[in-house]
C-alpha positions as semicolon CSV with decimal commas, in nm:
position;residue;x (nm);y (nm);z (nm)
1;M;0,005;-0,016;0,008
2;G;0,192;0,352;-0,042
3;N;0,293;0,596;0,162
4;I;-0,059;0,760;0,316
5;L;-0,012;1,186;0,374
6;L;-0,258;1,371;0,582
7;F;-0,368;1,713;0,497
8;N;-0,267;1,654;0,128
9;F;-0,484;1,904;-0,028
10;F;-0,436;1,957;-0,392
11;G;-0,707;2,141;-0,656
12;P;-1,065;2,062;-0,605
13;E;-1,040;1,963;-0,246
14;M;-0,848;2,279;-0,133
15;L;-1,133;2,492;-0,306
16;V;-1,385;2,279;-0,096
17;V;-1,200;2,354;0,230
18;L;-1,187;2,719;0,106
19;F;-1,530;2,775;0,019
20;A;-1,636;2,578;0,385
21;I;-1,441;2,848;0,574
22;L;-1,595;3,128;0,361
23;L;-1,901;3,013;0,458
24;L;-1,881;2,934;0,801
25;F;-1,699;3,289;0,901
26;G;-1,799;3,476;0,660
27;G;-1,592;3,773;0,469
28;K;-1,583;3,977;0,722
29;K;-1,442;3,749;0,985
30;I;-1,180;3,581;0,780
31;P;-0,927;3,892;0,819
32;E;-0,973;3,879;1,153
33;L;-0,883;3,501;1,170
34;M;-0,577;3,526;0,948
35;R;-0,436;3,792;1,224
36;G;-0,507;3,580;1,467
37;I;-0,351;3,263;1,331
38;G;-0,052;3,483;1,257
39;K;-0,022;3,606;1,604
40;G;-0,038;3,230;1,696
41;I;0,263;3,150;1,446
42;R;0,448;3,431;1,575
43;E;0,422;3,347;1,926
44;F;0,489;2,990;1,853
45;N;0,804;3,069;1,678
46;T;0,979;3,304;1,923
47;A;0,865;3,062;2,224
48;R;1,086;2,812;1,998
49;S;1,369;3,040;1,942
50;S;1,374;3,118;2,343
51;L;1,380;2,756;2,419
52;E;1,628;2,670;2,152
53;S;1,867;2,946;2,266
54;E;1,835;2,815;2,617
55;L;1,895;2,478;2,574
56;K;2,230;2,565;2,360
57;E;2,351;2,785;2,664
58;G;2,271;2,513;2,874
59;M;2,509;2,279;2,656
60;N;2,789;2,503;2,629
61;E;2,766;2,562;3,001
62;A;2,784;2,158;3,076
63;E;3,066;2,177;2,788
64;R;3,244;2,421;3,042
65;R;3,193;2,251;3,329
66;E;3,356;1,900;3,180
67;A;3,645;2,099;3,067
68;E;3,727;2,280;3,391
69;Q;3,683;1,959;3,547
70;K;3,918;1,777;3,363
71;K;4,176;2,041;3,416
72;K;4,120;2,023;3,780
73;E;4,178;1,620;3,750
74;E;4,478;1,670;3,534
75;S;4,623;1,922;3,738
76;S;4,580;1,725;4,046
77;N;4,738;1,417;3,890
78;A;5,079;1,581;3,809
């Protein structure tokens, strides 16, 4: 059986989805909806980049501590 892709919308399927959105929300609410989606995506990306930088900082700090510990062990053995 091949790969089954979820959310594989092309052509007529996409038109049906867009038409359903237009019917549900109306022409006046769609810009508000898109602004809300955009704001949510921006907040998600900000949180993701913040988390990513904190993880990198923590990894760098752990590497520094490990290097300092190795130096102490080498100096005490010598």
